[in-house]
Rosetta silent file (secondary structure, phi, psi, omega in degrees, C-alpha in Angstrom):
SEQUENCE: MNVTVTGASGFLGSRMIERLLHDGHRVHLLGRRRPPGMSAAIQFSAWDAMTGPPPVESLEGTDAVIHLAGEPVAQRWNETVKRRIMDSRRLGTKHLVQGLAHLERKPKVLVSASASGYYGDRGEEMLVESSEPGMGFLADVCIQWEKQAQDAGSLGIRVAAIRIGLVLGKGGGALGQMLPPFRMGVGGRLGPGQQWMPWIHVDDLISLFLFAMNRDQVSGPVNGASPEPVRNVQFTEELARAVHRPALFSVPRFGLKMLFGEMAEIILGSQRMLPQAAESAGFDFRHVKVGESLRDLV
SCORE:     score description
SCORE:     0.000 S_00000001
   1 L     0.000  141.129  173.642    0.000    0.000    0.000 S_00000001
   2 E   -87.945  117.752 -175.011    1.186    3.557   -0.707 S_00000001
   3 E  -119.950  125.687  175.112    0.913    5.471    2.573 S_00000001
   4 E   -97.481  133.847 -176.719    1.404    9.217    2.971 S_00000001
   5 E  -125.988  132.333  170.354    2.433   10.384    6.453 S_00000001
   6 E  -108.129  156.260  178.823    2.502   13.906    7.915 S_00000001
   7 L    69.109   35.334 -171.008    4.282   14.828   11.140 S_00000001
   8 L   -80.121  -10.524 -176.705    6.847   12.070   10.659 S_00000001
   9 L   -85.716   -7.555 -177.236    9.699   13.737   12.551 S_00000001
  10 L   -82.633  179.518 -178.323    8.034   13.438   15.967 S_00000001
  11 H   -56.415  -46.308 -179.385    8.203   10.726   18.615 S_00000001
  12 H   -77.311  -41.504 -175.268    5.215    8.855   17.200 S_00000001
  13 H   -60.393  -43.068 -178.952    5.874    9.592   13.532 S_00000001
  14 H   -63.537  -36.904  178.084    9.351    8.100   13.400 S_00000001
  15 H   -73.311  -32.992  176.723    8.073    4.866   14.940 S_00000001
  16 H   -62.264  -43.292 -179.344    5.097    4.842   12.588 S_00000001
  17 H   -63.071  -44.524  178.891    7.416    4.938    9.589 S_00000001
  18 H   -56.494  -43.581 -178.029    9.519    2.063   10.932 S_00000001
  19 H   -69.283  -41.535  179.141    6.410   -0.059   11.337 S_00000001
  20 H   -60.963  -44.536  179.229    5.002    0.812    7.913 S_00000001
  21 H   -65.752  -40.997  178.754    8.276   -0.118    6.222 S_00000001
  22 H   -59.964  -36.327 -178.341    8.524   -3.301    8.276 S_00000001
  23 L   -83.165    1.421  174.611    5.028   -4.264    7.110 S_00000001
  24 L    90.470   11.727  178.930    6.025   -3.767    3.462 S_00000001
  25 L   -83.281  157.017  171.502    4.258   -0.485    2.717 S_00000001
  26 E   -95.078  132.832 -170.398    5.695    2.293    0.536 S_00000001
  27 E  -117.003  134.804  175.827    5.965    5.526    2.508 S_00000001
  28 E  -126.026  121.223 -177.807    5.776    9.130    1.309 S_00000001
  29 E   -97.037  142.672  170.223    6.426   11.870    3.875 S_00000001
  30 E  -116.997  130.221  179.303    5.042   15.396    3.839 S_00000001
  31 E  -174.848  173.595 -178.088    6.789   18.022    5.949 S_00000001
  32 L   -70.112  -33.020  178.603    8.662   21.291    6.003 S_00000001
  33 L  -148.332  151.911 -179.831   12.037   19.585    5.715 S_00000001
  34 L   -68.178  127.211  179.179   13.359   16.107    5.095 S_00000001
  35 L   -60.705  137.263  179.629   14.255   14.436    8.434 S_00000001
  36 L   -62.797  141.648  177.587   18.018   13.919    8.767 S_00000001
  37 L    75.998    8.500 -178.388   19.217   10.378    8.197 S_00000001
  38 L   -70.231  140.295 -179.230   15.981    9.317    6.531 S_00000001
  39 L   -57.970  140.334  178.464   16.264    6.276    4.286 S_00000001
  40 L   -66.132  -16.767  179.764   16.587    7.032    0.582 S_00000001
  41 L   -73.518  -13.720 -177.988   13.820    4.469    0.015 S_00000001
  42 L   -95.380  127.352  175.586   11.300    6.906    1.553 S_00000001
  43 E   -74.529  150.413  178.490    9.824    9.564   -0.693 S_00000001
  44 E  -140.507  138.002  173.592    9.632   13.106    0.637 S_00000001
  45 E  -131.065  134.759  179.948    7.726   16.200   -0.481 S_00000001
  46 E   -74.658  133.317  177.889    8.064   19.639    1.097 S_00000001
  47 L  -153.263  124.172  170.876    4.846   21.045    2.564 S_00000001
  48 L   -96.870  107.637 -172.724    4.210   23.874    4.998 S_00000001
  49 L   -61.847  -21.566 -175.720    0.846   22.933    6.470 S_00000001
  50 L   -84.160  -15.646 -172.100    0.117   26.520    7.498 S_00000001
  51 L  -101.085  -20.050 -179.331    0.396   28.096    4.059 S_00000001
  52 L   163.352 -176.989 -178.112   -1.797   25.935    1.838 S_00000001
  53 L   -65.971  157.198  173.586   -2.527   22.463    0.451 S_00000001
  54 L   -65.289  155.062  173.965    0.269   20.004   -0.353 S_00000001
  55 L   -56.426  137.794 -176.988    1.377   19.868   -3.995 S_00000001
  56 H   -56.473  -40.329 -177.903   -1.055   17.646   -5.898 S_00000001
  57 H   -64.081  -23.339  179.590    1.792   15.505   -7.223 S_00000001
  58 H   -73.782  -16.854 -178.733    2.866   14.720   -3.645 S_00000001
  59 H  -107.209  -10.818 -176.953   -0.479   12.985   -3.027 S_00000001
  60 L   -63.194  134.372  177.638   -0.983   11.227   -6.339 S_00000001
  61 L    84.420   -0.052 -178.979   -1.166    7.452   -6.079 S_00000001
  62 L   -76.954  140.710  177.738   -1.594    7.368   -2.309 S_00000001
  63 L   -96.741  -27.259 -176.755   -3.886    4.685   -0.897 S_00000001
  64 E  -151.953  148.491  177.056   -3.987    5.934    2.699 S_00000001
  65 E  -123.065  129.340  172.722   -3.006    9.053    4.649 S_00000001
  66 E  -111.508  116.090 -171.053   -1.851    9.059    8.266 S_00000001
  67 E  -108.510  108.549 -177.047   -2.010   12.616    9.598 S_00000001
  68 L  -118.072   -6.092 -170.573    0.088   13.300   12.702 S_00000001
  69 L   -66.944  142.215  176.375    1.310   16.871   12.155 S_00000001
  70 L   170.724  148.051  176.632    0.712   19.503   14.835 S_00000001
  71 L   -60.255  134.082  178.332    2.459   21.968   17.130 S_00000001
  72 L   -56.345  136.365  179.748    3.608   20.254   20.371 S_00000001
  73 L   -85.807  -30.891 -174.354    1.131   20.763   23.202 S_00000001
  74 L   -79.018   73.607  174.894    3.597   19.998   26.027 S_00000001
  75 L  -154.831  162.420  179.581    5.052   23.484   26.406 S_00000001
  76 L   -68.813  129.124 -174.967    4.170   26.541   28.458 S_00000001
  77 L   -86.941  140.920  160.659    1.212   28.225   26.821 S_00000001
  78 L  -136.707 -176.193 -175.257    0.780   31.861   25.946 S_00000001
  79 H   -63.433  -36.083  179.068   -1.536   33.368   23.352 S_00000001
  80 H   -66.816  -45.026  179.643    1.008   32.897   20.552 S_00000001
  81 H   -64.036  -43.039  179.607    1.641   29.248   21.451 S_00000001
  82 H   -62.307  -37.275  178.044   -2.083   28.533   21.767 S_00000001
  83 H   -65.797  -39.530  177.933   -2.682   30.042   18.339 S_00000001
  84 H   -65.885  -40.289  179.180    0.040   27.803   16.868 S_00000001
  85 H   -61.889  -46.748 -179.566   -1.440   24.734   18.574 S_00000001
  86 H   -67.262  -51.499 -173.414   -4.911   25.490   17.222 S_00000001
  87 H   -67.449  -34.334 -179.748   -3.926   26.608   13.714 S_00000001
  88 H   -63.287  -27.665  179.446   -1.470   23.773   13.122 S_00000001
  89 H   -93.884  -46.344 -177.744   -4.353   21.336   13.601 S_00000001
  90 H   -70.057  -56.923 -178.358   -7.332   23.280   12.267 S_00000001
  91 H   -71.048  -40.737 -179.271   -5.686   24.941    9.264 S_00000001
  92 H   -59.344  -43.550  179.264   -3.153   22.166    8.692 S_00000001
  93 H   -70.412  -39.115  176.654   -5.885   19.528    8.460 S_00000001
  94 H   -58.769  -45.932 -179.041   -8.080   21.803    6.350 S_00000001
  95 H   -65.844  -37.011  177.722   -5.234   22.334    3.887 S_00000001
  96 H   -61.689  -46.383 -178.917   -4.513   18.602    3.743 S_00000001
  97 H   -65.637  -36.355  175.558   -8.145   17.825    2.882 S_00000001
  98 H   -60.639  -39.470  177.182   -8.119   20.581    0.248 S_00000001
  99 H   -63.936  -40.830  179.033   -5.134   18.843   -1.338 S_00000001
 100 H   -65.050  -31.591 -177.945   -6.969   15.515   -1.334 S_00000001
 101 H   -65.190  -25.215 -177.028   -9.970   17.167   -3.008 S_00000001
 102 L   -84.503   -3.478 -178.077   -7.859   17.975   -6.080 S_00000001
 103 L   -82.420  138.946  172.283   -6.958   14.338   -6.729 S_00000001
 104 L   -70.648  -43.694  177.546   -8.668   12.405   -9.481 S_00000001
 105 L  -107.153  108.534 -176.648   -8.035    9.169   -7.597 S_00000001
 106 L   -81.323  150.797  171.083   -8.687    9.720   -3.899 S_00000001
 107 L   -65.647  158.714 -179.428   -7.118    7.610   -1.148 S_00000001
 108 L   -74.963  -31.160 -169.672   -9.388    5.106    0.530 S_00000001
 109 E  -148.846  144.764  169.440   -8.792    6.307    4.063 S_00000001
 110 E  -120.004  118.934  174.752   -7.530    9.192    6.184 S_00000001
 111 E  -108.064  110.673 -175.811   -6.460    8.287    9.728 S_00000001
 112 E  -107.407  142.159  171.029   -5.965   11.497   11.666 S_00000001
 113 E   -69.084  148.334  164.738   -4.568   12.010   15.126 S_00000001
 114 E  -140.893 -158.356 -175.848   -6.773   13.646   17.736 S_00000001
 115 E  -152.577  157.540  177.284   -6.393   13.633   21.522 S_00000001
 116 H   -62.332  -18.037  176.621   -8.001   12.659   24.799 S_00000001
 117 H   -59.366  -14.336  175.473   -8.242   16.401   25.443 S_00000001
 118 H   -52.614  -34.188 -173.021  -11.480   16.230   23.424 S_00000001
 119 H   -88.832  -10.903 -177.249  -13.257   15.222   26.633 S_00000001
 120 L    65.732 -159.336  179.932  -11.873   17.933   28.899 S_00000001
 121 L   -92.928  111.047 -170.234  -11.786   17.348   32.673 S_00000001
 122 L  -121.111   13.156  174.294  -14.555   14.821   33.400 S_00000001
 123 L    60.479 -124.600 -175.211  -13.858   13.440   36.866 S_00000001
 124 L   -92.783   -0.946 -175.432  -15.205    9.905   37.330 S_00000001
 125 L   -63.218  134.387  173.101  -17.315    9.767   34.140 S_00000001
 126 E   -75.323  123.492 -173.349  -16.725    6.771   31.855 S_00000001
 127 E  -111.446  117.646  174.116  -15.802    8.239   28.478 S_00000001
 128 L  -118.522  175.641 -171.310  -16.486    6.409   25.218 S_00000001
 129 L   -60.709  -26.128  179.912  -16.481    7.726   21.673 S_00000001
 130 L   -84.806   -4.716  179.035  -20.130    8.789   21.821 S_00000001
 131 L   -64.109  150.624 -179.580  -19.564   10.914   24.951 S_00000001
 132 L   -68.816  152.610  175.396  -20.052   14.652   24.542 S_00000001
 133 L   -67.094  159.650  179.884  -16.977   16.890   24.136 S_00000001
 134 L   -92.785 -163.798 -179.563  -15.669   18.713   27.149 S_00000001
 135 L  -112.637  157.589  174.883  -14.881   22.341   27.880 S_00000001
 136 L   112.628  173.308 -174.213  -11.629   24.242   27.618 S_00000001
 137 H   -61.475  -48.596 -176.571   -8.931   25.086   25.126 S_00000001
 138 H   -65.756  -36.593  176.027   -7.804   21.547   24.306 S_00000001
 139 H   -61.516  -42.271  178.240  -11.367   20.360   23.829 S_00000001
 140 H   -62.782  -40.842  178.617  -11.923   23.224   21.383 S_00000001
 141 H   -60.106  -48.148 -176.641   -8.722   22.285   19.527 S_00000001
 142 H   -66.382  -37.477  177.709   -9.774   18.648   19.200 S_00000001
 143 H   -60.521  -47.079  179.549  -13.294   19.541   18.057 S_00000001
 144 H   -66.203  -40.865  179.803  -11.891   21.713   15.257 S_00000001
 145 H   -57.955  -51.389 -178.448   -9.203   19.150   14.414 S_00000001
 146 H   -68.359  -36.876  179.903  -11.703   16.320   13.996 S_00000001
 147 H   -60.192  -45.749 -179.446  -14.198   18.516   12.132 S_00000001
 148 H   -65.379  -38.653  178.412  -11.638   19.392    9.475 S_00000001
 149 H   -65.684  -41.873 -177.165  -10.587   15.746    9.111 S_00000001
 150 H   -65.584  -19.526  177.344  -14.203   14.563    8.812 S_00000001
 151 H   -62.335  -22.184  176.417  -14.689   16.922    5.853 S_00000001
 152 H   -65.121  -21.051  178.424  -12.719   14.365    3.825 S_00000001
 153 H   -61.024  -31.510  178.985  -15.765   12.118    4.158 S_00000001
 154 H   -69.518  -12.674  177.633  -17.595   14.276    1.620 S_00000001
 155 H   -92.321    1.604 -177.067  -14.896   13.268   -0.892 S_00000001
 156 L    85.375   16.493  179.611  -15.717    9.593   -0.457 S_00000001
 157 L   -99.709  130.195  174.459  -12.736    9.008    1.853 S_00000001
 158 E   -71.219  134.932 -175.872  -13.228    6.938    4.998 S_00000001
 159 E  -123.467  131.812  171.004  -12.055    8.944    8.026 S_00000001
 160 E  -126.611  138.954  178.903  -10.951    7.737   11.470 S_00000001
 161 E  -119.732  116.256 -177.065   -9.753   10.060   14.256 S_00000001
 162 E   -91.138  111.991  178.915   -7.626    8.468   16.984 S_00000001
 163 E   -83.087   96.908 -168.063   -8.104   10.280   20.314 S_00000001
 164 E   -82.358  132.628  172.318   -4.665    9.642   21.756 S_00000001
 165 L   -89.100 -158.445  178.905   -4.023    9.381   25.492 S_00000001
 166 E   -69.217  118.446 -175.424   -0.649    9.523   27.270 S_00000001
 167 E   -92.459  125.361  179.836    1.777    7.628   25.018 S_00000001
 168 E  -106.856  121.875  179.247    4.389    5.486   26.754 S_00000001
 169 L  -159.403  162.804  179.361    7.482    4.528   24.776 S_00000001
 170 L   -75.432  151.135  168.075   11.250    4.314   24.962 S_00000001
 171 L    76.700   25.596  177.062   13.537    7.132   23.943 S_00000001
 172 L   146.536 -159.671 -179.480   11.336   10.177   24.377 S_00000001
 173 H    65.805 -160.915 -177.172    7.752   11.304   24.684 S_00000001
 174 H   -62.021  -40.632 -177.730    6.059   11.699   28.051 S_00000001
 175 H   -65.522  -35.479  177.537    7.980    8.835   29.653 S_00000001
 176 H   -61.022  -32.643  177.851   11.291   10.387   28.636 S_00000001
 177 H   -78.752  -30.178 -176.920   10.368   13.508   30.614 S_00000001
 178 H   -79.256  -33.564 -169.352    9.148   11.554   33.640 S_00000001
 179 H   -62.511  -44.295 -176.116   12.037    9.147   34.077 S_00000001
 180 H   -54.149  -50.851  179.680   14.867   11.477   35.253 S_00000001
 181 H   -65.607  -34.931  179.629   13.138   12.692   38.450 S_00000001
 182 H   -68.714  -36.931  178.546   11.803    9.207   39.238 S_00000001
 183 H   -68.819  -25.234  176.802   15.258    7.660   38.772 S_00000001
 184 L   -86.552   -1.240  178.379   16.618   10.266   41.194 S_00000001
 185 L    79.881   17.135 -179.274   13.960    9.291   43.732 S_00000001
 186 L  -116.828   16.921  176.060   12.152   12.630   43.631 S_00000001
 187 L   -78.674  163.212  178.395    9.157   11.605   41.525 S_00000001
 188 E  -178.373 -178.853 -176.228    5.650   11.648   42.864 S_00000001
 189 E   -69.794  158.949 -178.425    1.993   12.208   42.223 S_00000001
 190 E  -108.978  121.607 -177.186    0.751   15.332   40.462 S_00000001
 191 L    63.074 -140.098 -178.071   -1.819   17.424   42.275 S_00000001
 192 L   -69.613  -22.004  179.308   -4.326   15.314   44.212 S_00000001
 193 L    82.322   -3.864 -177.720   -3.325   12.175   42.307 S_00000001
 194 L   -92.068   -4.754 -179.228   -6.931   11.020   41.901 S_00000001
 195 L   -70.099  139.605  179.583   -7.275   12.175   38.285 S_00000001
 196 E   -77.514  138.417 -179.367   -7.709    9.386   35.727 S_00000001
 197 E  -116.774  111.694  172.596   -4.928    9.006   33.151 S_00000001
 198 L   -79.303  118.123 -174.815   -5.759    7.451   29.770 S_00000001
 199 E  -125.455  161.157  176.675   -2.468    5.852   28.700 S_00000001
 200 E  -155.311  138.601  174.381   -1.307    3.628   25.854 S_00000001
 201 E   -68.874  138.150 -175.783    1.887    1.754   24.980 S_00000001
 202 H   -58.448  -33.827  179.065    3.383    3.212   21.802 S_00000001
 203 H   -65.263  -40.119  176.739    3.381   -0.203   20.102 S_00000001
 204 H   -66.393  -38.158 -178.767   -0.356   -0.566   20.689 S_00000001
 205 H   -64.915  -44.549  178.254   -0.986    2.956   19.422 S_00000001
 206 H   -62.695  -42.837  177.435    0.863    2.343   16.165 S_00000001
 207 H   -60.691  -36.822  179.566   -0.964   -0.950   15.755 S_00000001
 208 H   -66.742  -41.602  175.792   -4.267    0.866   16.332 S_00000001
 209 H   -58.404  -45.883 -178.039   -3.498    3.417   13.592 S_00000001
 210 H   -70.696  -33.558  174.368   -2.707    0.613   11.148 S_00000001
 211 H   -60.344  -46.463  178.680   -5.787   -1.331   12.274 S_00000001
 212 H   -64.513  -35.516  179.297   -7.922    1.729   11.501 S_00000001
 213 H   -66.050  -37.305 -171.157   -6.161    2.123    8.166 S_00000001
 214 H   -94.489  -17.276 -175.422   -6.802   -1.470    7.112 S_00000001
 215 L  -102.309  115.130 -176.262  -10.306   -2.157    8.485 S_00000001
 216 L   -62.077  -24.952 -176.025  -13.129   -0.769    6.378 S_00000001
 217 L   -81.818   -6.358 -178.373  -15.565   -0.884    9.295 S_00000001
 218 L   -92.608  117.913  176.575  -13.504    1.544   11.409 S_00000001
 219 L  -153.623  162.235 -177.658  -14.561    5.168   10.985 S_00000001
 220 E    78.149 -162.849 -176.990  -15.221    8.201   13.134 S_00000001
 221 E   -72.292  144.703  178.119  -13.620    8.736   16.532 S_00000001
 222 E  -137.331  119.862  179.210  -11.562    5.954   18.131 S_00000001
 223 E   -71.839  120.700 -178.937  -10.250    6.245   21.693 S_00000001
 224 E   -97.960   78.047 -178.581   -6.524    5.510   21.658 S_00000001
 225 L  -155.926  155.149  176.772   -5.966    4.281   25.200 S_00000001
 226 L   -58.351  150.837  175.259   -5.562    1.059   27.147 S_00000001
 227 L   -65.686   -9.826 -178.899   -8.773   -0.622   28.345 S_00000001
 228 L  -122.529   80.987  173.777   -7.481   -0.047   31.894 S_00000001
 229 L   -63.736  156.647 -179.054   -6.964    3.656   32.629 S_00000001
 230 E  -129.590  158.297  172.376   -5.318    4.388   35.974 S_00000001
 231 E   -76.247  156.690 -178.618   -5.356    7.198   38.494 S_00000001
 232 H   -58.332  -37.568 -178.851   -2.255    9.368   38.638 S_00000001
 233 H   -65.467  -36.818  177.449   -1.329    8.042   42.073 S_00000001
 234 H   -69.765  -41.588  177.195   -1.372    4.458   40.770 S_00000001
 235 H   -58.810  -43.780  179.602    0.681    5.410   37.727 S_00000001
 236 H   -59.326  -45.927 -179.527    3.183    7.099   40.039 S_00000001
 237 H   -63.414  -40.700 -178.473    3.508    4.007   42.226 S_00000001
 238 H   -70.054  -38.413  178.429    4.007    1.714   39.235 S_00000001
 239 H   -68.005  -40.301  176.766    6.637    3.946   37.627 S_00000001
 240 H   -62.717  -40.529  178.190    8.536    4.203   40.923 S_00000001
 241 H   -64.135  -37.664 -178.120    8.391    0.415   41.269 S_00000001
 242 H   -66.178  -32.545 -179.779    9.694    0.003   37.704 S_00000001
 243 L  -100.405    6.899  176.272   12.809    2.104   38.439 S_00000001
 244 L    58.152   46.761  177.836   13.221    0.655   41.985 S_00000001
 245 L  -134.691  155.048  174.281   12.886    4.018   43.709 S_00000001
 246 L   -74.401  160.691  174.282   10.439    5.403   46.268 S_00000001
 247 L  -125.704   78.992 -171.252    7.794    7.941   45.242 S_00000001
 248 L   -95.353  -14.656 -171.606    7.545   10.048   48.360 S_00000001
 249 E  -100.277  167.281  172.514    6.986   13.468   46.874 S_00000001
 250 E  -146.855  152.562  176.983    4.038   15.243   45.303 S_00000001
 251 E  -107.637  114.403 -176.999    3.664   18.408   43.276 S_00000001
 252 L   -67.449  160.761 -177.987    0.735   20.484   44.547 S_00000001
 253 H   -54.105  -46.168 -177.284   -1.811   21.952   42.179 S_00000001
 254 H   -66.086  -31.254  177.947   -0.542   25.527   42.647 S_00000001
 255 H   -67.175  -41.025  177.551    3.013   24.365   41.959 S_00000001
 256 H   -63.289  -38.974 -179.673    1.992   22.798   38.651 S_00000001
 257 H   -70.844  -32.010  175.029    0.212   25.992   37.650 S_00000001
 258 H   -68.031  -39.545 -177.920    3.289   28.042   38.540 S_00000001
 259 H   -73.474  -44.639 -168.903    5.506   25.718   36.472 S_00000001
 260 H  -114.186   -6.333 -179.087    3.283   25.165   33.460 S_00000001
 261 H    65.122 -141.005 -177.088    0.668   27.903   33.542 S_00000001
 262 H   -63.848  -26.159 -179.410   -2.575   27.084   31.748 S_00000001
 263 H   -62.653  -17.215  177.974   -0.999   23.938   30.271 S_00000001
 264 H   -60.565  -16.618  179.254   -1.288   22.371   33.740 S_00000001
 265 H   -62.815  -27.960  176.453   -4.913   21.597   32.854 S_00000001
 266 H   -64.787  -43.995 -175.402   -3.612   18.627   30.847 S_00000001
 267 H   -71.670  -37.365 -173.972   -1.842   17.220   33.893 S_00000001
 268 H   -91.405  -15.891 -179.125   -4.660   17.865   36.356 S_00000001
 269 L   -69.517  148.517 -177.775   -7.573   16.928   34.094 S_00000001
 270 L  -113.936  122.882  179.535   -9.289   13.575   34.641 S_00000001
 271 L  -135.236  102.285  178.857  -10.296   11.419   31.659 S_00000001
 272 E   -88.825   75.171 -168.336  -11.508    7.894   32.351 S_00000001
 273 E   -94.561  131.517 -177.516  -11.391    7.032   28.661 S_00000001
 274 L  -119.016  139.836 -175.143  -12.264    3.562   27.372 S_00000001
 275 L   -86.151   61.542 -175.101  -11.504    2.202   23.852 S_00000001
 276 H   -61.531  -45.772 -176.663  -15.008    0.992   23.082 S_00000001
 277 H   -64.275  -42.779 -179.060  -14.821    1.476   19.298 S_00000001
 278 H   -63.459  -46.429 -177.925  -11.466   -0.292   18.949 S_00000001
 279 H   -68.594  -36.773  178.852  -12.507   -3.300   21.009 S_00000001
 280 H   -64.635  -30.598  179.480  -15.887   -3.549   19.266 S_00000001
 281 L   -83.236   -5.176  176.831  -14.056   -3.672   15.913 S_00000001
 282 L    99.991   12.740  178.343  -11.848   -6.517   17.165 S_00000001
 283 L   -72.677  136.387 -177.342   -8.630   -4.698   18.046 S_00000001
 284 L  -108.440  110.052  176.513   -6.473   -6.670   20.491 S_00000001
 285 L   -74.168  128.474  177.713   -4.462   -4.599   22.974 S_00000001
 286 L   -87.852  -25.214 -175.576   -1.152   -6.297   23.811 S_00000001
 287 L  -121.510   99.400 -173.859   -0.292   -3.925   26.678 S_00000001
 288 L  -106.930  -36.793 -177.685   -3.195   -3.591   29.111 S_00000001
 289 L   -91.247  127.568 -175.996   -1.582   -3.334   32.560 S_00000001
 290 H   -66.727  -36.928 -179.666    0.305   -0.105   33.209 S_00000001
 291 H   -63.557  -45.469  178.798    2.772   -1.751   35.610 S_00000001
 292 H   -63.893  -39.158 -179.646    3.760   -4.438   33.108 S_00000001
 293 H   -65.587  -44.336 -179.839    4.044   -1.845   30.350 S_00000001
 294 H   -64.700  -39.721  178.517    6.285    0.433   32.400 S_00000001
 295 H   -66.931  -37.163  176.058    8.549   -2.444   33.388 S_00000001
 296 H   -60.507  -41.574 -174.839    8.746   -3.485   29.722 S_00000001
 297 H   -82.073  -33.991 -175.512    9.778    0.031   28.677 S_00000001
 298 L   -87.343    0.000    0.000   12.062    0.907   31.592 S_00000001
């Protein structure tokens, strides 16, 4: 299959490419610049998602599109950063779909990233794909992101949006930021620690994207998280156990807001998100227990 990928230079994108190549697919990347050290076997076309659609020739012959591009959310927010986060997803996805509209032969499927932030802070509520969106900046971003992706449906393209939780993987991502303090024995729960954390092993997440790409019955939103979400305090205990260190400390709510500003809402928000659509379609999660997953990765 010819697969076009956006956002390939990030933590998830680089692993997605490895898996696609391993599975025998031909990969074409779209991005502002060719990633250093990229295999010559991978096609690359320059595209600035903020300025307009990709060149038509860069999309010709593609069978599937995996859309991962977007400004990193894990940074201190100000109005400029928030505008980049929103526009990179809203405008970037809009421009991608405009490019697809110009093709004589459309791809069969668009699998777009979204995020658990769609649900906002929901306390103890069980969240499945049919649950209403939440409130707040990230919820607004995800609503716009998914809306622009779903517009590809009017072109006869099947669309799936993966609402990604906390991704756990080696060599970077959220776990890469968490490990140093925990290895020094100064890790601990964040805020009250009772907030639910939707998490997923990176291998399962990549498999879920490819499952959505290959299964005709998968469309619409798909929660990208383990069937067993955990509270922050449990996650903290399991990560400390994995690195053989105590977890005696905690970061109070006001401390998180001083450190991260408005972005602290991601850390303090509670999303008890369940992958109902994925499991109903027959997807098999290999990494269900957070403790086993953390020990595997650490």
